[in-house]
Structure formats: structure tokens, C-alpha cells
VEXLO-592593 format. One record per residue (C-alpha): residue number from 1; residue in one letter; x, y, z. Coordinates in pm, whole numbers, plus 32768, in hexadecimal, padded with zeros to 4 digits. Example, Ala and Ser with C-alpha at 12.3 -4.5 7.8 and 13.67 -1.06 7.14 Angstrom:
<atom><n>1</n><res>a</res><east>84CE</east><north>7E3E</north><up>830C</up></atom>
<atom><n>2</n><res>s</res><east>8557</east><north>7F96</north><up>82CA</up></atom>
***
This chain:
<atom><n>1</n><res>x</res><east>B6F7</east><north>3765</north><up>A4F6</up></atom>
<atom><n>2</n><res>x</res><east>B828</east><north>3791</north><up>A5AD</up></atom>
<atom><n>3</n><res>x</res><east>B97C</east><north>381C</north><up>A541</up></atom>
<atom><n>4</n><res>x</res><east>BA8A</east><north>372F</north><up>A4D3</up></atom>
<atom><n>5</n><res>x</res><east>BBFA</east><north>3777</north><up>A523</up></atom>
<atom><n>6</n><res>x</res><east>BC53</east><north>37ED</north><up>A3D1</up></atom>
<atom><n>7</n><res>x</res><east>BB21</east><north>38EA</north><up>A3AB</up></atom>
<atom><n>8</n><res>x</res><east>BB2F</east><north>3975</north><up>A519</up></atom>
<atom><n>9</n><res>x</res><east>BBFA</east><north>3AA8</north><up>A49E</up></atom>
<atom><n>10</n><res>x</res><east>BB0D</east><north>3AF7</north><up>A391</up></atom>
<atom><n>11</n><res>x</res><east>B9B2</east><north>3A65</north><up>A3D5</up></atom>
<atom><n>12</n><res>x</res><east>B8B9</east><north>3AB3</north><up>A4EB</up></atom>
<atom><n>13</n><res>x</res><east>B758</east><north>3A44</north><up>A534</up></atom>
<atom><n>14</n><res>x</res><east>B66A</east><north>3AF2</north><up>A607</up></atom>
<atom><n>15</n><res>x</res><east>B5FB</east><north>39C7</north><up>A6BE</up></atom>
<atom><n>16</n><res>x</res><east>B750</east><north>3980</north><up>A735</up></atom>
<atom><n>17</n><res>x</res><east>B785</east><north>3AD2</north><up>A7D0</up></atom>
<atom><n>18</n><res>x</res><east>B639</east><north>3ABB</north><up>A87F</up></atom>
<atom><n>19</n><res>x</res><east>B6A9</east><north>3963</north><up>A909</up></atom>
<atom><n>20</n><res>x</res><east>B7F8</east><north>39E3</north><up>A972</up></atom>
<atom><n>21</n><res>x</res><east>B74C</east><north>3B14</north><up>AA28</up></atom>
<atom><n>22</n><res>x</res><east>B66F</east><north>3A17</north><up>AAD6</up></atom>
<atom><n>23</n><res>x</res><east>B789</east><north>393A</north><up>AB3D</up></atom>
<atom><n>24</n><res>x</res><east>B859</east><north>3A5F</north><up>ABC7</up></atom>
<atom><n>25</n><res>x</res><east>B73D</east><north>3AB1</north><up>ACCE</up></atom>
<atom><n>26</n><res>x</res><east>B662</east><north>3B86</north><up>ABD8</up></atom>
<atom><n>27</n><res>x</res><east>B75D</east><north>3C7B</north><up>AB65</up></atom>
<atom><n>28</n><res>x</res><east>B6CB</east><north>3D87</north><up>AA82</up></atom>
<atom><n>29</n><res>x</res><east>B7E2</east><north>3D95</north><up>A975</up></atom>
<atom><n>30</n><res>x</res><east>B8B8</east><north>3CA0</north><up>A8CA</up></atom>
<atom><n>31</n><res>x</res><east>B9C2</east><north>3CF3</north><up>A7DA</up></atom>
<atom><n>32</n><res>x</res><east>B9B5</east><north>3BF4</north><up>A6AF</up></atom>
<atom><n>33</n><res>x</res><east>BAA7</east><north>3C6F</north><up>A5AE</up></atom>
<atom><n>34</n><res>x</res><east>BBCC</east><north>3D56</north><up>A59A</up></atom>
<atom><n>35</n><res>x</res><east>BC9F</east><north>3DF6</north><up>A470</up></atom>
<atom><n>36</n><res>x</res><east>BD6B</east><north>3F1C</north><up>A49F</up></atom>
<atom><n>37</n><res>x</res><east>BC9D</east><north>4039</north><up>A54B</up></atom>
<atom><n>38</n><res>x</res><east>BB62</east><north>3F5F</north><up>A509</up></atom>
<atom><n>39</n><res>x</res><east>BAA8</east><north>3EB0</north><up>A611</up></atom>
<atom><n>40</n><res>x</res><east>B969</east><north>3DF2</north><up>A5CF</up></atom>
<atom><n>41</n><res>x</res><east>B89D</east><north>3D8F</north><up>A6F6</up></atom>
<atom><n>42</n><res>x</res><east>B743</east><north>3D1C</north><up>A768</up></atom>
<atom><n>43</n><res>x</res><east>B69B</east><north>3E0C</north><up>A85A</up></atom>
<atom><n>44</n><res>x</res><east>B558</east><north>3D8E</north><up>A908</up></atom>
<atom><n>45</n><res>x</res><east>B513</east><north>3E57</north><up>AA48</up></atom>
<atom><n>46</n><res>x</res><east>B3E9</east><north>3DF3</north><up>AB31</up></atom>
<atom><n>47</n><res>x</res><east>B308</east><north>3EDF</north><up>ABE7</up></atom>
<atom><n>48</n><res>x</res><east>B3DB</east><north>4027</north><up>ABA5</up></atom>
<atom><n>49</n><res>x</res><east>B4FD</east><north>4093</north><up>AAD5</up></atom>
<atom><n>50</n><res>x</res><east>B61E</east><north>4126</north><up>ABB2</up></atom>
<atom><n>51</n><res>x</res><east>B70E</east><north>4178</north><up>AA98</up></atom>
<atom><n>52</n><res>x</res><east>B7C7</east><north>42C1</north><up>AA8A</up></atom>
<atom><n>53</n><res>x</res><east>B86D</east><north>4370</north><up>A959</up></atom>
<atom><n>54</n><res>x</res><east>B984</east><north>42B2</north><up>A8C2</up></atom>
<atom><n>55</n><res>x</res><east>BAD0</east><north>4321</north><up>A825</up></atom>
<atom><n>56</n><res>x</res><east>BA92</east><north>428D</north><up>A6CB</up></atom>
<atom><n>57</n><res>x</res><east>B97E</east><north>42CB</north><up>A5CE</up></atom>
<atom><n>58</n><res>x</res><east>B880</east><north>4197</north><up>A5D9</up></atom>
<atom><n>59</n><res>x</res><east>B761</east><north>40FB</north><up>A50B</up></atom>
<atom><n>60</n><res>x</res><east>B63F</east><north>401F</north><up>A599</up></atom>
<atom><n>61</n><res>x</res><east>B584</east><north>3F35</north><up>A4CD</up></atom>
<atom><n>62</n><res>x</res><east>B447</east><north>3EB6</north><up>A569</up></atom>
<atom><n>63</n><res>x</res><east>B42D</east><north>3D4A</north><up>A556</up></atom>
<atom><n>64</n><res>x</res><east>B309</east><north>3CFB</north><up>A63D</up></atom>
<atom><n>65</n><res>x</res><east>B214</east><north>3DC1</north><up>A71A</up></atom>
<atom><n>66</n><res>x</res><east>B17D</east><north>3F28</north><up>A70E</up></atom>
<atom><n>67</n><res>x</res><east>B1A3</east><north>4061</north><up>A7C8</up></atom>
<atom><n>68</n><res>x</res><east>B21E</east><north>41CA</north><up>A7C7</up></atom>
<atom><n>69</n><res>x</res><east>B376</east><north>4246</north><up>A781</up></atom>
<atom><n>70</n><res>x</res><east>B3EF</east><north>439E</north><up>A813</up></atom>
<atom><n>71</n><res>x</res><east>B510</east><north>444B</north><up>A765</up></atom>
<atom><n>72</n><res>x</res><east>B550</east><north>45A5</north><up>A7FB</up></atom>
<atom><n>73</n><res>x</res><east>B412</east><north>4650</north><up>A7F0</up></atom>
<atom><n>74</n><res>x</res><east>B360</east><north>4573</north><up>A6ED</up></atom>
<atom><n>75</n><res>x</res><east>B293</east><north>4445</north><up>A72F</up></atom>
<atom><n>76</n><res>x</res><east>B21F</east><north>4340</north><up>A634</up></atom>
<atom><n>77</n><res>x</res><east>B15E</east><north>41F1</north><up>A643</up></atom>
<atom><n>78</n><res>x</res><east>B222</east><north>40B6</north><up>A5AE</up></atom>
<atom><n>79</n><res>x</res><east>B1CD</east><north>3F64</north><up>A52F</up></atom>
<atom><n>80</n><res>x</res><east>B28F</east><north>3E37</north><up>A4C3</up></atom>
<atom><n>81</n><res>x</res><east>B361</east><north>3E94</north><up>A382</up></atom>
<atom><n>82</n><res>x</res><east>B397</east><north>4001</north><up>A3F0</up></atom>
<atom><n>83</n><res>x</res><east>B4F8</east><north>4095</north><up>A3F3</up></atom>
<atom><n>84</n><res>x</res><east>B54C</east><north>41BC</north><up>A4CC</up></atom>
<atom><n>85</n><res>x</res><east>B69E</east><north>4295</north><up>A4C4</up></atom>
<atom><n>86</n><res>x</res><east>B735</east><north>433C</north><up>A5F1</up></atom>
<atom><n>87</n><res>x</res><east>B861</east><north>4420</north><up>A5DF</up></atom>
<atom><n>88</n><res>x</res><east>B971</east><north>4408</north><up>A6DD</up></atom>
<atom><n>89</n><res>x</res><east>B92A</east><north>44B6</north><up>A829</up></atom>
<atom><n>90</n><res>x</res><east>B7B0</east><north>44E8</north><up>A7FF</up></atom>
<atom><n>91</n><res>x</res><east>B6BD</east><north>4481</north><up>A909</up></atom>
<atom><n>92</n><res>x</res><east>B5DF</east><north>4353</north><up>A8A6</up></atom>
<atom><n>93</n><res>x</res><east>B50F</east><north>4249</north><up>A931</up></atom>
<atom><n>94</n><res>x</res><east>B3FF</east><north>414D</north><up>A8F3</up></atom>
<atom><n>95</n><res>x</res><east>B2AF</east><north>4173</north><up>A99E</up></atom>
<atom><n>96</n><res>x</res><east>B164</east><north>40C8</north><up>A9C2</up></atom>
<atom><n>97</n><res>x</res><east>B1FF</east><north>3F92</north><up>A913</up></atom>
<atom><n>98</n><res>x</res><east>B167</east><north>3E3D</north><up>A902</up></atom>
<atom><n>99</n><res>x</res><east>B1F2</east><north>3D14</north><up>A9CF</up></atom>
<atom><n>100</n><res>x</res><east>B277</east><north>3C6C</north><up>A885</up></atom>
<atom><n>101</n><res>x</res><east>B341</east><north>3DA2</north><up>A820</up></atom>
<atom><n>102</n><res>x</res><east>B493</east><north>3D64</north><up>A781</up></atom>
<atom><n>103</n><res>x</res><east>B575</east><north>3E41</north><up>A696</up></atom>
<atom><n>104</n><res>x</res><east>B6C6</east><north>3E02</north><up>A5D4</up></atom>
<atom><n>105</n><res>x</res><east>B78A</east><north>3F28</north><up>A639</up></atom>
<atom><n>106</n><res>x</res><east>B8AF</east><north>3F9B</north><up>A57F</up></atom>
<atom><n>107</n><res>x</res><east>B9CF</east><north>407A</north><up>A61F</up></atom>
<atom><n>108</n><res>x</res><east>BAB4</east><north>410D</north><up>A500</up></atom>
<atom><n>109</n><res>x</res><east>BBB7</east><north>4217</north><up>A4C7</up></atom>
<atom><n>110</n><res>x</res><east>BC8F</east><north>42E8</north><up>A593</up></atom>
<atom><n>111</n><res>x</res><east>BC4C</east><north>435D</north><up>A6FC</up></atom>
<atom><n>112</n><res>x</res><east>BB80</east><north>4495</north><up>A6D7</up></atom>
<atom><n>113</n><res>x</res><east>BACE</east><north>442E</north><up>A5A6</up></atom>
<atom><n>114</n><res>x</res><east>BB12</east><north>445B</north><up>A426</up></atom>
<atom><n>115</n><res>x</res><east>BAE9</east><north>45B8</north><up>A387</up></atom>
<atom><n>116</n><res>x</res><east>B9A3</east><north>4601</north><up>A311</up></atom>
***
């Protein structure tokens, strides 16, 4: 299923994001939707996860694959269907993930994060 002209601003499909990344030389991240401070993207690193802390809070929803997620000093295994939250500025990364690994990532709120 691909997006139509009228739904492109409010509908996203994981397969479309993965295809766009492949067409653009194997990018790891593709923004699919935007609204206010919110950006919804597909993140699918291969081999290693080089990301650095971000200015906004973020949530990940695991769509495919397994592995481990490191957040600060914590580490947890993940499977499809898991959701993970990271406050702005916190060190985090995915490790030991499978070749089919893909997540929705949601960046939201002001730079510096929302109050606790």
C-alpha cells in the first residue's frame, strides 16, 4: 500500500519508509509524518547504531526484529510490539539487533524535552 496525494500528510506505512531508505542508498532514517513539534520516522540501522542523544524526547515502537536497547546505564532486550521512551539528551542505542530490525521513532516536544 502506498500513500495517495491526499493522505500523505496524515498516513504512513512502514514498508513505504523502508523502500524510500533503500532507494536513497540505504539511509538509516526517513521522516514520514510531521505535525507541530512531532516527527514520525522509520529507523532501521544495519550493523551498528551510531546515533547520538537528541534534542527532543523520543519514543520507539519496535515493528520488526529483536535485539537489545541501551538507555543510560540500563539495558533491555526488545521484540516486535515493544515501546521504548528516551528523554531528550539521554545517551541511547540499539545493540545486537537482527538484520530485519525496524522501528517507528517519534520525536516530540520542545528542545530539551518536556518536564517530568
